PDB file of N, CA, C and O in Angstrom:
ATOM      1  N   MET A   1      49.956  15.413   2.150  1.00  0.00           N
ATOM      2  CA  MET A   1      49.283  14.471   2.375  1.00  0.00           C
ATOM      3  C   MET A   1      49.321  13.443   1.556  1.00  0.00           C
ATOM      4  O   MET A   1      49.793  13.565   0.425  1.00  0.00           O
ATOM      5  N   PHE A   2      48.697  11.979   2.135  1.00  0.00           N
ATOM      6  CA  PHE A   2      48.627  10.850   0.953  1.00  0.00           C
ATOM      7  C   PHE A   2      47.399  10.647   1.030  1.00  0.00           C
ATOM      8  O   PHE A   2      46.599  11.229   1.762  1.00  0.00           O
ATOM      9  N   VAL A   3      47.166   9.661   0.137  1.00  0.00           N
ATOM     10  CA  VAL A   3      45.910   8.600   0.179  1.00  0.00           C
ATOM     11  C   VAL A   3      46.827   7.142  -0.188  1.00  0.00           C
ATOM     12  O   VAL A   3      47.543   7.065  -1.186  1.00  0.00           O
ATOM     13  N   VAL A   4      46.690   6.257   0.601  1.00  0.00           N
ATOM     14  CA  VAL A   4      46.944   5.143   0.494  1.00  0.00           C
ATOM     15  C   VAL A   4      45.947   4.036   0.195  1.00  0.00           C
ATOM     16  O   VAL A   4      45.107   3.783   1.058  1.00  0.00           O
ATOM     17  N   LEU A   5      45.958   3.236  -1.136  1.00  0.00           N
ATOM     18  CA  LEU A   5      45.065   2.291  -1.729  1.00  0.00           C
ATOM     19  C   LEU A   5      45.558   1.249  -1.627  1.00  0.00           C
ATOM     20  O   LEU A   5      46.660   1.158  -2.169  1.00  0.00           O
ATOM     21  N   LEU A   6      45.012  -0.020  -0.909  1.00  0.00           N
ATOM     22  CA  LEU A   6      45.213  -1.112  -0.596  1.00  0.00           C
ATOM     23  C   LEU A   6      44.118  -1.866  -1.193  1.00  0.00           C
ATOM     24  O   LEU A   6      42.971  -1.992  -0.763  1.00  0.00           O
ATOM     25  N   ARG A   7      44.675  -2.376  -2.313  1.00  0.00           N
ATOM     26  CA  ARG A   7      43.502  -3.038  -3.225  1.00  0.00           C
ATOM     27  C   ARG A   7      43.894  -4.580  -3.156  1.00  0.00           C
ATOM     28  O   ARG A   7      45.058  -4.977  -3.214  1.00  0.00           O
ATOM     29  N   PHE A   8      42.545  -5.567  -2.996  1.00  0.00           N
ATOM     30  CA  PHE A   8      43.421  -6.897  -2.977  1.00  0.00           C
ATOM     31  C   PHE A   8      43.795  -7.621  -3.969  1.00  0.00           C
ATOM     32  O   PHE A   8      43.240  -7.780  -5.057  1.00  0.00           O
ATOM     33  N   SER A   9      44.554  -7.968  -3.652  1.00  0.00           N
ATOM     34  CA  SER A   9      45.520  -8.954  -4.816  1.00  0.00           C
ATOM     35  C   SER A   9      44.859 -10.582  -4.957  1.00  0.00           C
ATOM     36  O   SER A   9      43.758 -10.999  -4.599  1.00  0.00           O
ATOM     37  N   ALA A  10      45.602 -11.044  -5.389  1.00  0.00           N
ATOM     38  CA  ALA A  10      45.178 -12.842  -5.768  1.00  0.00           C
ATOM     39  C   ALA A  10      45.005 -13.649  -4.385  1.00  0.00           C
ATOM     40  O   ALA A  10      44.245 -14.578  -4.112  1.00  0.00           O
ATOM     41  N   ASN A  11      45.957 -12.987  -3.612  1.00  0.00           N
ATOM     42  CA  ASN A  11      45.876 -13.720  -1.984  1.00  0.00           C
ATOM     43  C   ASN A  11      44.815 -13.451  -1.143  1.00  0.00           C
ATOM     44  O   ASN A  11      44.826 -13.812   0.034  1.00  0.00           O
ATOM     45  N   LYS A  12      43.574 -12.636  -1.825  1.00  0.00           N
ATOM     46  CA  LYS A  12      42.961 -12.187  -0.949  1.00  0.00           C
ATOM     47  C   LYS A  12      42.256 -13.322   0.137  1.00  0.00           C
ATOM     48  O   LYS A  12      42.044 -13.057   1.320  1.00  0.00           O
ATOM     49  N   SER A  13      41.968 -14.513  -0.451  1.00  0.00           N
ATOM     50  CA  SER A  13      41.803 -15.539   1.011  1.00  0.00           C
ATOM     51  C   SER A  13      42.421 -15.691   2.230  1.00  0.00           C
ATOM     52  O   SER A  13      41.945 -16.271   3.206  1.00  0.00           O
ATOM     53  N   ALA A  14      43.517 -15.145   2.148  1.00  0.00           N
ATOM     54  CA  ALA A  14      44.498 -15.122   3.391  1.00  0.00           C
ATOM     55  C   ALA A  14      44.251 -13.835   4.422  1.00  0.00           C
ATOM     56  O   ALA A  14      44.710 -13.762   5.562  1.00  0.00           O
ATOM     57  N   ALA A  15      43.519 -12.955   3.836  1.00  0.00           N
ATOM     58  CA  ALA A  15      42.938 -11.688   4.594  1.00  0.00           C
ATOM     59  C   ALA A  15      42.530 -12.169   5.996  1.00  0.00           C
ATOM     60  O   ALA A  15      43.057 -11.764   7.033  1.00  0.00           O
ATOM     61  N   GLU A  16      41.570 -13.045   5.928  1.00  0.00           N
ATOM     62  CA  GLU A  16      41.037 -13.390   7.500  1.00  0.00           C
ATOM     63  C   GLU A  16      42.259 -13.693   8.584  1.00  0.00           C
ATOM     64  O   GLU A  16      42.393 -13.389   9.769  1.00  0.00           O
ATOM     65  N   GLN A  17      43.036 -14.381   7.708  1.00  0.00           N
ATOM     66  CA  GLN A  17      44.389 -15.022   8.778  1.00  0.00           C
ATOM     67  C   GLN A  17      45.085 -14.015   9.438  1.00  0.00           C
ATOM     68  O   GLN A  17      45.561 -14.022  10.573  1.00  0.00           O
ATOM     69  N   HIS A  18      45.085 -12.950   8.392  1.00  0.00           N
ATOM     70  CA  HIS A  18      46.215 -11.923   8.502  1.00  0.00           C
ATOM     71  C   HIS A  18      45.519 -10.530   9.257  1.00  0.00           C
ATOM     72  O   HIS A  18      46.147  -9.472   9.240  1.00  0.00           O
ATOM     73  N   MET A  19      44.460 -10.605   9.775  1.00  0.00           N
ATOM     74  CA  MET A  19      43.420  -9.558   9.612  1.00  0.00           C
ATOM     75  C   MET A  19      43.593  -8.874  11.404  1.00  0.00           C
ATOM     76  O   MET A  19      43.458  -7.662  11.568  1.00  0.00           O
ATOM     77  N   PRO A  20      43.848  -9.663  12.439  1.00  0.00           N
ATOM     78  CA  PRO A  20      44.255  -9.393  13.632  1.00  0.00           C
ATOM     79  C   PRO A  20      45.664  -8.260  13.589  1.00  0.00           C
ATOM     80  O   PRO A  20      45.722  -7.126  14.063  1.00  0.00           O
ATOM     81  N   ALA A  21      46.519  -8.885  12.987  1.00  0.00           N
ATOM     82  CA  ALA A  21      47.755  -8.122  12.786  1.00  0.00           C
ATOM     83  C   ALA A  21      47.641  -6.948  11.664  1.00  0.00           C
ATOM     84  O   ALA A  21      48.451  -6.021  11.664  1.00  0.00           O
ATOM     85  N   HIS A  22      47.012  -7.002  11.092  1.00  0.00           N
ATOM     86  CA  HIS A  22      46.711  -5.763  10.016  1.00  0.00           C
ATOM     87  C   HIS A  22      45.784  -4.607  10.520  1.00  0.00           C
ATOM     88  O   HIS A  22      45.790  -3.452  10.096  1.00  0.00           O
ATOM     89  N   GLN A  23      45.024  -5.103  11.455  1.00  0.00           N
ATOM     90  CA  GLN A  23      44.398  -3.999  12.428  1.00  0.00           C
ATOM     91  C   GLN A  23      45.196  -3.529  13.668  1.00  0.00           C
ATOM     92  O   GLN A  23      44.799  -2.568  14.326  1.00  0.00           O
ATOM     93  N   GLU A  24      46.103  -4.077  13.924  1.00  0.00           N
ATOM     94  CA  GLU A  24      47.229  -3.441  15.189  1.00  0.00           C
ATOM     95  C   GLU A  24      48.022  -2.267  14.274  1.00  0.00           C
ATOM     96  O   GLU A  24      48.578  -1.221  14.609  1.00  0.00           O
ATOM     97  N   TRP A  25      47.813  -2.941  12.910  1.00  0.00           N
ATOM     98  CA  TRP A  25      49.057  -2.017  12.051  1.00  0.00           C
ATOM     99  C   TRP A  25      48.305  -0.498  11.967  1.00  0.00           C
ATOM    100  O   TRP A  25      48.773   0.623  12.169  1.00  0.00           O
ATOM    101  N   ILE A  26      46.950  -0.933  11.585  1.00  0.00           N
ATOM    102  CA  ILE A  26      46.501   0.493  11.435  1.00  0.00           C
ATOM    103  C   ILE A  26      46.208   1.131  12.546  1.00  0.00           C
ATOM    104  O   ILE A  26      46.396   2.347  12.583  1.00  0.00           O
ATOM    105  N   GLU A  27      45.711   0.471  13.630  1.00  0.00           N
ATOM    106  CA  GLU A  27      45.685   1.505  14.731  1.00  0.00           C
ATOM    107  C   GLU A  27      46.758   1.939  15.297  1.00  0.00           C
ATOM    108  O   GLU A  27      46.725   2.911  16.051  1.00  0.00           O
ATOM    109  N   ARG A  28      47.830   1.299  15.024  1.00  0.00           N
ATOM    110  CA  ARG A  28      49.348   2.084  14.900  1.00  0.00           C
ATOM    111  C   ARG A  28      49.519   3.286  14.537  1.00  0.00           C
ATOM    112  O   ARG A  28      49.872   4.241  15.229  1.00  0.00           O
ATOM    113  N   GLY A  29      49.177   3.232  13.036  1.00  0.00           N
ATOM    114  CA  GLY A  29      49.138   4.595  12.491  1.00  0.00           C
ATOM    115  C   GLY A  29      48.342   5.419  12.979  1.00  0.00           C
ATOM    116  O   GLY A  29      48.654   6.581  12.716  1.00  0.00           O
ATOM    117  N   VAL A  30      47.437   5.298  13.585  1.00  0.00           N
ATOM    118  CA  VAL A  30      46.053   6.224  13.941  1.00  0.00           C
ATOM    119  C   VAL A  30      46.664   6.944  15.498  1.00  0.00           C
ATOM    120  O   VAL A  30      46.517   8.091  15.919  1.00  0.00           O
ATOM    121  N   ASP A  31      47.378   5.772  16.105  1.00  0.00           N
ATOM    122  CA  ASP A  31      47.840   6.221  17.337  1.00  0.00           C
ATOM    123  C   ASP A  31      49.259   7.012  17.324  1.00  0.00           C
ATOM    124  O   ASP A  31      49.728   7.745  18.195  1.00  0.00           O
ATOM    125  N   ASP A  32      49.821   6.618  16.004  1.00  0.00           N
ATOM    126  CA  ASP A  32      50.881   7.321  15.777  1.00  0.00           C
ATOM    127  C   ASP A  32      50.622   9.147  15.505  1.00  0.00           C
ATOM    128  O   ASP A  32      51.432  10.009  15.846  1.00  0.00           O
ATOM    129  N   GLY A  33      49.531   9.354  14.940  1.00  0.00           N
ATOM    130  CA  GLY A  33      48.903  10.459  14.414  1.00  0.00           C
ATOM    131  C   GLY A  33      49.079  10.593  13.063  1.00  0.00           C
ATOM    132  O   GLY A  33      48.801  11.736  12.702  1.00  0.00           O
ATOM    133  N   VAL A  34      49.490   9.754  12.027  1.00  0.00           N
ATOM    134  CA  VAL A  34      49.795   9.346  10.746  1.00  0.00           C
ATOM    135  C   VAL A  34      48.634   9.170   9.803  1.00  0.00           C
ATOM    136  O   VAL A  34      48.335   9.658   8.714  1.00  0.00           O
ATOM    137  N   PHE A  35      48.085   8.287  10.629  1.00  0.00           N
ATOM    138  CA  PHE A  35      46.497   7.984   9.854  1.00  0.00           C
ATOM    139  C   PHE A  35      45.512   8.663  10.259  1.00  0.00           C
ATOM    140  O   PHE A  35      45.158   8.584  11.436  1.00  0.00           O
ATOM    141  N   LEU A  36      44.703   9.681   9.120  1.00  0.00           N
ATOM    142  CA  LEU A  36      43.709  10.423   9.795  1.00  0.00           C
ATOM    143  C   LEU A  36      42.566   9.725   9.679  1.00  0.00           C
ATOM    144  O   LEU A  36      41.741   9.895  10.576  1.00  0.00           O
ATOM    145  N   LEU A  37      42.257   8.855   8.655  1.00  0.00           N
ATOM    146  CA  LEU A  37      40.870   8.119   8.358  1.00  0.00           C
ATOM    147  C   LEU A  37      41.380   7.084   7.335  1.00  0.00           C
ATOM    148  O   LEU A  37      42.163   7.082   6.385  1.00  0.00           O
ATOM    149  N   VAL A  38      40.452   6.071   8.062  1.00  0.00           N
ATOM    150  CA  VAL A  38      40.564   4.681   7.266  1.00  0.00           C
ATOM    151  C   VAL A  38      39.299   4.068   7.103  1.00  0.00           C
ATOM    152  O   VAL A  38      38.389   4.151   7.928  1.00  0.00           O
ATOM    153  N   GLY A  39      39.239   3.335   5.826  1.00  0.00           N
ATOM    154  CA  GLY A  39      38.006   2.940   5.189  1.00  0.00           C
ATOM    155  C   GLY A  39      38.267   2.049   4.009  1.00  0.00           C
ATOM    156  O   GLY A  39      39.293   1.905   3.344  1.00  0.00           O
ATOM    157  N   GLY A  40      37.032   1.461   3.912  1.00  0.00           N
ATOM    158  CA  GLY A  40      37.155   0.391   2.889  1.00  0.00           C
ATOM    159  C   GLY A  40      36.664   0.941   1.512  1.00  0.00           C
ATOM    160  O   GLY A  40      35.788   1.805   1.509  1.00  0.00           O
ATOM    161  N   ILE A  41      37.295   0.386   0.115  1.00  0.00           N
ATOM    162  CA  ILE A  41      36.888   0.724  -1.038  1.00  0.00           C
ATOM    163  C   ILE A  41      35.764  -0.136  -1.194  1.00  0.00           C
ATOM    164  O   ILE A  41      35.634  -1.275  -0.746  1.00  0.00           O
ATOM    165  N   GLN A  42      34.833   0.639  -1.990  1.00  0.00           N
ATOM    166  CA  GLN A  42      33.549  -0.210  -2.043  1.00  0.00           C
ATOM    167  C   GLN A  42      33.321  -0.485  -3.637  1.00  0.00           C
ATOM    168  O   GLN A  42      33.596   0.388  -4.460  1.00  0.00           O
ATOM    169  N   PRO A  43      32.688  -2.032  -4.095  1.00  0.00           N
ATOM    170  CA  PRO A  43      32.392  -2.702  -3.022  1.00  0.00           C
ATOM    171  C   PRO A  43      33.008  -3.915  -2.703  1.00  0.00           C
ATOM    172  O   PRO A  43      32.838  -4.934  -3.372  1.00  0.00           O
ATOM    173  N   GLY A  44      34.056  -3.820  -1.233  1.00  0.00           N
ATOM    174  CA  GLY A  44      34.546  -4.921  -0.764  1.00  0.00           C
ATOM    175  C   GLY A  44      35.810  -5.220  -1.638  1.00  0.00           C
ATOM    176  O   GLY A  44      36.272  -6.353  -1.776  1.00  0.00           O
ATOM    177  N   ALA A  45      36.465  -3.775  -2.374  1.00  0.00           N
ATOM    178  CA  ALA A  45      37.800  -3.835  -3.327  1.00  0.00           C
ATOM    179  C   ALA A  45      39.059  -3.962  -2.346  1.00  0.00           C
ATOM    180  O   ALA A  45      39.996  -4.546  -2.890  1.00  0.00           O
ATOM    181  N   GLY A  46      39.263  -3.620  -1.243  1.00  0.00           N
ATOM    182  CA  GLY A  46      40.037  -3.299  -0.524  1.00  0.00           C
ATOM    183  C   GLY A  46      40.073  -2.073   0.807  1.00  0.00           C
ATOM    184  O   GLY A  46      39.102  -2.017   1.563  1.00  0.00           O
ATOM    185  N   GLY A  47      40.911  -1.406   0.944  1.00  0.00           N
ATOM    186  CA  GLY A  47      41.118  -0.369   1.860  1.00  0.00           C
ATOM    187  C   GLY A  47      41.729   0.898   1.376  1.00  0.00           C
ATOM    188  O   GLY A  47      42.464   0.943   0.390  1.00  0.00           O
ATOM    189  N   ALA A  48      41.338   2.126   2.243  1.00  0.00           N
ATOM    190  CA  ALA A  48      41.897   3.373   1.847  1.00  0.00           C
ATOM    191  C   ALA A  48      42.401   4.004   3.059  1.00  0.00           C
ATOM    192  O   ALA A  48      41.902   3.648   4.126  1.00  0.00           O
ATOM    193  N   ILE A  49      43.240   4.815   3.054  1.00  0.00           N
ATOM    194  CA  ILE A  49      43.920   5.474   4.213  1.00  0.00           C
ATOM    195  C   ILE A  49      44.544   6.956   3.791  1.00  0.00           C
ATOM    196  O   ILE A  49      45.355   7.077   2.873  1.00  0.00           O
ATOM    197  N   VAL A  50      44.099   7.960   4.514  1.00  0.00           N
ATOM    198  CA  VAL A  50      44.381   9.315   4.238  1.00  0.00           C
ATOM    199  C   VAL A  50      45.354   9.470   5.580  1.00  0.00           C
ATOM    200  O   VAL A  50      44.941   9.492   6.739  1.00  0.00           O
ATOM    201  N   ALA A  51      46.568   9.561   5.207  1.00  0.00           N
ATOM    202  CA  ALA A  51      47.761  10.192   5.944  1.00  0.00           C
ATOM    203  C   ALA A  51      48.227  11.144   6.004  1.00  0.00           C
ATOM    204  O   ALA A  51      48.302  11.686   4.901  1.00  0.00           O
ATOM    205  N   HIS A  52      48.716  11.825   6.981  1.00  0.00           N
ATOM    206  CA  HIS A  52      49.267  12.955   7.003  1.00  0.00           C
ATOM    207  C   HIS A  52      50.343  13.210   8.120  1.00  0.00           C
ATOM    208  O   HIS A  52      50.403  12.596   9.185  1.00  0.00           O
ATOM    209  N   GLY A  53      51.223  14.266   7.683  1.00  0.00           N
ATOM    210  CA  GLY A  53      52.571  14.612   8.934  1.00  0.00           C
ATOM    211  C   GLY A  53      53.615  13.766   8.740  1.00  0.00           C
ATOM    212  O   GLY A  53      54.438  13.841   9.653  1.00  0.00           O
ATOM    213  N   THR A  54      53.898  12.943   7.832  1.00  0.00           N
ATOM    214  CA  THR A  54      54.969  12.070   7.544  1.00  0.00           C
ATOM    215  C   THR A  54      55.611  12.294   6.110  1.00  0.00           C
ATOM    216  O   THR A  54      54.942  12.857   5.243  1.00  0.00           O
ATOM    217  N   SER A  55      56.822  11.887   5.869  1.00  0.00           N
ATOM    218  CA  SER A  55      57.462  11.995   4.768  1.00  0.00           C
ATOM    219  C   SER A  55      57.078  10.585   3.491  1.00  0.00           C
ATOM    220  O   SER A  55      56.918   9.403   3.798  1.00  0.00           O
ATOM    221  N   ARG A  56      57.015  11.112   2.207  1.00  0.00           N
ATOM    222  CA  ARG A  56      56.860   9.686   1.613  1.00  0.00           C
ATOM    223  C   ARG A  56      57.966   8.349   1.898  1.00  0.00           C
ATOM    224  O   ARG A  56      57.509   7.243   1.611  1.00  0.00           O
ATOM    225  N   GLU A  57      58.876   8.382   2.248  1.00  0.00           N
ATOM    226  CA  GLU A  57      59.690   7.648   2.349  1.00  0.00           C
ATOM    227  C   GLU A  57      59.314   7.102   3.837  1.00  0.00           C
ATOM    228  O   GLU A  57      59.479   5.889   3.974  1.00  0.00           O
ATOM    229  N   GLU A  58      58.915   7.692   4.779  1.00  0.00           N
ATOM    230  CA  GLU A  58      58.268   7.071   5.920  1.00  0.00           C
ATOM    231  C   GLU A  58      57.125   6.570   5.554  1.00  0.00           C
ATOM    232  O   GLU A  58      57.021   5.502   6.158  1.00  0.00           O
ATOM    233  N   LEU A  59      56.257   6.734   4.938  1.00  0.00           N
ATOM    234  CA  LEU A  59      55.004   5.899   4.527  1.00  0.00           C
ATOM    235  C   LEU A  59      55.114   4.750   3.865  1.00  0.00           C
ATOM    236  O   LEU A  59      54.450   3.721   3.991  1.00  0.00           O
ATOM    237  N   GLU A  60      56.305   5.080   2.902  1.00  0.00           N
ATOM    238  CA  GLU A  60      56.419   3.819   2.029  1.00  0.00           C
ATOM    239  C   GLU A  60      56.782   2.689   3.013  1.00  0.00           C
ATOM    240  O   GLU A  60      56.288   1.568   2.894  1.00  0.00           O
ATOM    241  N   ALA A  61      57.659   3.008   3.991  1.00  0.00           N
ATOM    242  CA  ALA A  61      58.082   2.206   4.897  1.00  0.00           C
ATOM    243  C   ALA A  61      57.034   1.566   6.069  1.00  0.00           C
ATOM    244  O   ALA A  61      56.916   0.415   6.487  1.00  0.00           O
ATOM    245  N   ARG A  62      56.551   2.424   6.303  1.00  0.00           N
ATOM    246  CA  ARG A  62      55.244   1.952   7.048  1.00  0.00           C
ATOM    247  C   ARG A  62      54.059   1.224   6.591  1.00  0.00           C
ATOM    248  O   ARG A  62      53.464   0.366   7.244  1.00  0.00           O
ATOM    249  N   VAL A  63      53.810   1.574   5.593  1.00  0.00           N
ATOM    250  CA  VAL A  63      52.838   1.010   4.436  1.00  0.00           C
ATOM    251  C   VAL A  63      53.526  -0.852   3.958  1.00  0.00           C
ATOM    252  O   VAL A  63      52.856  -1.854   3.704  1.00  0.00           O
ATOM    253  N   ALA A  64      54.991  -0.696   3.993  1.00  0.00           N
ATOM    254  CA  ALA A  64      55.556  -2.150   3.643  1.00  0.00           C
ATOM    255  C   ALA A  64      55.777  -2.866   4.646  1.00  0.00           C
ATOM    256  O   ALA A  64      56.268  -3.984   4.495  1.00  0.00           O
ATOM    257  N   ALA A  65      55.445  -2.351   5.949  1.00  0.00           N
ATOM    258  CA  ALA A  65      55.501  -3.333   7.577  1.00  0.00           C
ATOM    259  C   ALA A  65      53.872  -3.598   7.623  1.00  0.00           C
ATOM    260  O   ALA A  65      53.492  -3.945   8.742  1.00  0.00           O
ATOM    261  N   ASP A  66      52.908  -3.509   6.690  1.00  0.00           N
ATOM    262  CA  ASP A  66      51.681  -3.763   7.005  1.00  0.00           C
ATOM    263  C   ASP A  66      51.535  -5.386   6.511  1.00  0.00           C
ATOM    264  O   ASP A  66      51.759  -5.758   5.359  1.00  0.00           O
ATOM    265  N   PRO A  67      51.173  -6.143   7.468  1.00  0.00           N
ATOM    266  CA  PRO A  67      51.105  -7.693   7.188  1.00  0.00           C
ATOM    267  C   PRO A  67      50.102  -8.194   5.942  1.00  0.00           C
ATOM    268  O   PRO A  67      50.170  -9.267   5.342  1.00  0.00           O
ATOM    269  N   PHE A  68      49.302  -7.271   5.763  1.00  0.00           N
ATOM    270  CA  PHE A  68      48.549  -7.418   4.389  1.00  0.00           C
ATOM    271  C   PHE A  68      49.415  -7.317   3.306  1.00  0.00           C
ATOM    272  O   PHE A  68      49.424  -8.029   2.302  1.00  0.00           O
ATOM    273  N   VAL A  69      50.292  -6.189   3.635  1.00  0.00           N
ATOM    274  CA  VAL A  69      51.249  -5.980   2.013  1.00  0.00           C
ATOM    275  C   VAL A  69      52.141  -7.018   2.084  1.00  0.00           C
ATOM    276  O   VAL A  69      52.340  -7.675   1.063  1.00  0.00           O
ATOM    277  N   GLU A  70      52.831  -7.342   3.304  1.00  0.00           N
ATOM    278  CA  GLU A  70      53.812  -8.453   3.514  1.00  0.00           C
ATOM    279  C   GLU A  70      53.335  -9.672   3.124  1.00  0.00           C
ATOM    280  O   GLU A  70      54.240 -10.363   2.655  1.00  0.00           O
ATOM    281  N   GLN A  71      52.273 -10.202   3.134  1.00  0.00           N
ATOM    282  CA  GLN A  71      51.564 -11.322   2.858  1.00  0.00           C
ATOM    283  C   GLN A  71      50.952 -11.662   1.584  1.00  0.00           C
ATOM    284  O   GLN A  71      50.462 -12.713   1.172  1.00  0.00           O
ATOM    285  N   ASP A  72      51.134 -10.269   0.951  1.00  0.00           N
ATOM    286  CA  ASP A  72      50.386 -10.276  -0.583  1.00  0.00           C
ATOM    287  C   ASP A  72      48.996 -10.171  -0.569  1.00  0.00           C
ATOM    288  O   ASP A  72      48.328 -10.375  -1.582  1.00  0.00           O
ATOM    289  N   VAL A  73      48.459  -9.832   0.632  1.00  0.00           N
ATOM    290  CA  VAL A  73      46.737  -9.788   0.383  1.00  0.00           C
ATOM    291  C   VAL A  73      46.393  -8.838  -0.455  1.00  0.00           C
ATOM    292  O   VAL A  73      45.779  -9.038  -1.503  1.00  0.00           O
ATOM    293  N   VAL A  74      46.778  -7.725  -0.032  1.00  0.00           N
ATOM    294  CA  VAL A  74      46.985  -6.229  -1.057  1.00  0.00           C
ATOM    295  C   VAL A  74      48.132  -6.113  -1.618  1.00  0.00           C
ATOM    296  O   VAL A  74      49.115  -6.793  -1.326  1.00  0.00           O
ATOM    297  N   SER A  75      48.084  -5.157  -2.548  1.00  0.00           N
ATOM    298  CA  SER A  75      48.692  -4.609  -3.508  1.00  0.00           C
ATOM    299  C   SER A  75      48.592  -2.792  -2.714  1.00  0.00           C
ATOM    300  O   SER A  75      47.594  -2.130  -2.427  1.00  0.00           O
ATOM    301  N   ALA A  76      49.944  -2.492  -2.581  1.00  0.00           N
ATOM    302  CA  ALA A  76      49.412  -0.447  -2.202  1.00  0.00           C
ATOM    303  C   ALA A  76      49.873   0.080  -3.323  1.00  0.00           C
ATOM    304  O   ALA A  76      50.534  -0.374  -4.257  1.00  0.00           O
ATOM    305  N   GLU A  77      49.273   1.440  -2.999  1.00  0.00           N
ATOM    306  CA  GLU A  77      49.672   2.651  -3.827  1.00  0.00           C
ATOM    307  C   GLU A  77      49.261   3.535  -3.285  1.00  0.00           C
ATOM    308  O   GLU A  77      48.169   3.796  -2.781  1.00  0.00           O
ATOM    309  N   ILE A  78      50.762   4.356  -3.448  1.00  0.00           N
ATOM    310  CA  ILE A  78      50.426   5.718  -2.476  1.00  0.00           C
ATOM    311  C   ILE A  78      50.634   6.970  -3.041  1.00  0.00           C
ATOM    312  O   ILE A  78      51.671   7.513  -3.423  1.00  0.00           O
ATOM    313  N   VAL A  79      49.109   7.455  -3.027  1.00  0.00           N
ATOM    314  CA  VAL A  79      48.894   8.910  -4.263  1.00  0.00           C
ATOM    315  C   VAL A  79      49.302   9.948  -3.031  1.00  0.00           C
ATOM    316  O   VAL A  79      48.827   9.901  -1.897  1.00  0.00           O
ATOM    317  N   GLU A  80      50.425  11.026  -3.578  1.00  0.00           N
ATOM    318  CA  GLU A  80      50.545  11.948  -2.672  1.00  0.00           C
ATOM    319  C   GLU A  80      49.759  13.185  -3.093  1.00  0.00           C
ATOM    320  O   GLU A  80      49.670  13.236  -4.320  1.00  0.00           O
ATOM    321  N   ILE A  81      49.137  14.239  -2.442  1.00  0.00           N
ATOM    322  CA  ILE A  81      48.441  15.314  -2.659  1.00  0.00           C
ATOM    323  C   ILE A  81      49.104  16.442  -2.475  1.00  0.00           C
ATOM    324  O   ILE A  81      49.953  16.179  -1.624  1.00  0.00           O
ATOM    325  N   ALA A  82      49.208  17.660  -2.822  1.00  0.00           N
ATOM    326  CA  ALA A  82      49.613  18.915  -2.305  1.00  0.00           C
ATOM    327  C   ALA A  82      48.471  19.527  -2.158  1.00  0.00           C
ATOM    328  O   ALA A  82      48.195  20.243  -3.121  1.00  0.00           O
ATOM    329  N   PRO A  83      47.366  19.511  -0.946  1.00  0.00           N
ATOM    330  CA  PRO A  83      46.336  20.430  -0.848  1.00  0.00           C
ATOM    331  C   PRO A  83      46.763  21.843  -0.714  1.00  0.00           C
ATOM    332  O   PRO A  83      47.708  22.308  -0.078  1.00  0.00           O
ATOM    333  N   TRP A  84      45.801  22.472  -1.502  1.00  0.00           N
ATOM    334  CA  TRP A  84      45.631  24.349  -1.721  1.00  0.00           C
ATOM    335  C   TRP A  84      44.772  24.914  -1.258  1.00  0.00           C
ATOM    336  O   TRP A  84      44.912  26.039  -0.776  1.00  0.00           O
ATOM    337  N   LEU A  85      43.634  24.257  -1.287  1.00  0.00           N
ATOM    338  CA  LEU A  85      42.322  24.894  -0.672  1.00  0.00           C
ATOM    339  C   LEU A  85      41.747  23.669   0.128  1.00  0.00           C
ATOM    340  O   LEU A  85      41.701  22.526  -0.327  1.00  0.00           O
ATOM    341  N   ALA A  86      41.224  24.126   1.634  1.00  0.00           N
ATOM    342  CA  ALA A  86      40.442  23.201   2.087  1.00  0.00           C
ATOM    343  C   ALA A  86      39.196  23.890   2.813  1.00  0.00           C
ATOM    344  O   ALA A  86      39.243  25.116   2.918  1.00  0.00           O
ATOM    345  N   ASP A  87      38.159  23.257   3.290  1.00  0.00           N
ATOM    346  CA  ASP A  87      37.133  23.332   4.107  1.00  0.00           C
ATOM    347  C   ASP A  87      37.898  24.061   5.135  1.00  0.00           C
ATOM    348  O   ASP A  87      39.111  23.852   5.151  1.00  0.00           O
ATOM    349  N   ASP A  88      37.192  25.223   6.356  1.00  0.00           N
ATOM    350  CA  ASP A  88      37.663  25.481   7.603  1.00  0.00           C
ATOM    351  C   ASP A  88      38.146  24.254   8.476  1.00  0.00           C
ATOM    352  O   ASP A  88      39.185  24.178   9.131  1.00  0.00           O
ATOM    353  N   ARG A  89      37.218  23.380   8.340  1.00  0.00           N
ATOM    354  CA  ARG A  89      37.435  21.912   9.219  1.00  0.00           C
ATOM    355  C   ARG A  89      38.880  21.160   8.926  1.00  0.00           C
ATOM    356  O   ARG A  89      39.381  20.395   9.750  1.00  0.00           O
ATOM    357  N   LEU A  90      39.447  21.450   7.736  1.00  0.00           N
ATOM    358  CA  LEU A  90      40.563  20.529   7.190  1.00  0.00           C
ATOM    359  C   LEU A  90      41.741  21.775   7.009  1.00  0.00           C
ATOM    360  O   LEU A  90      42.756  21.551   6.350  1.00  0.00           O
ATOM    361  N   LYS A  91      41.569  22.738   7.478  1.00  0.00           N
ATOM    362  CA  LYS A  91      42.890  23.738   7.624  1.00  0.00           C
ATOM    363  C   LYS A  91      43.892  23.030   7.908  1.00  0.00           C
ATOM    364  O   LYS A  91      44.885  23.138   7.188  1.00  0.00           O
ATOM    365  N   PHE A  92      43.905  22.224   8.900  1.00  0.00           N
ATOM    366  CA  PHE A  92      45.342  21.822   9.321  1.00  0.00           C
ATOM    367  C   PHE A  92      46.257  20.978   8.055  1.00  0.00           C
ATOM    368  O   PHE A  92      47.465  20.742   8.030  1.00  0.00           O
ATOM    369  N   LEU A  93      45.579  20.760   7.411  1.00  0.00           N
ATOM    370  CA  LEU A  93      46.097  19.849   6.013  1.00  0.00           C
ATOM    371  C   LEU A  93      46.979  20.726   5.040  1.00  0.00           C
ATOM    372  O   LEU A  93      47.713  20.280   4.158  1.00  0.00           O
ATOM    373  N   LEU A  94      46.798  21.904   5.321  1.00  0.00           N
ATOM    374  CA  LEU A  94      47.308  22.797   4.786  1.00  0.00           C
ATOM    375  C   LEU A  94      48.853  23.113   4.966  1.00  0.00           C
ATOM    376  O   LEU A  94      49.714  23.273   4.101  1.00  0.00           O
ATOM    377  N   ALA A  95      48.932  23.150   6.161  1.00  0.00           N
ATOM    378  CA  ALA A  95      50.370  22.962   6.922  1.00  0.00           C
ATOM    379  C   ALA A  95      51.154  22.612   6.617  1.00  0.00           C
ATOM    380  O   ALA A  95      52.136  22.559   7.357  1.00  0.00           O
TER     381      ALA A  95
END
């Protein structure tokens, strides 16, 4: 599984202009079953995504296609996690 950190860059002022396309990109990730959780990095520093069921290479390509990444509104960092223990509600992440 992965955590994607999308931290605002110097071009943060362009966020509003690209927000509709960014939101569509997020919805596509959720609809595809890759994005399990999406939220904001507080306080207002960017966003974070928990991703699962994809390879690093596929996720890198998906993240590169984010309009916020393409337009340098955010910089992206992908952190890979190898889970070995989970609460019963999250056991599916261990597969």
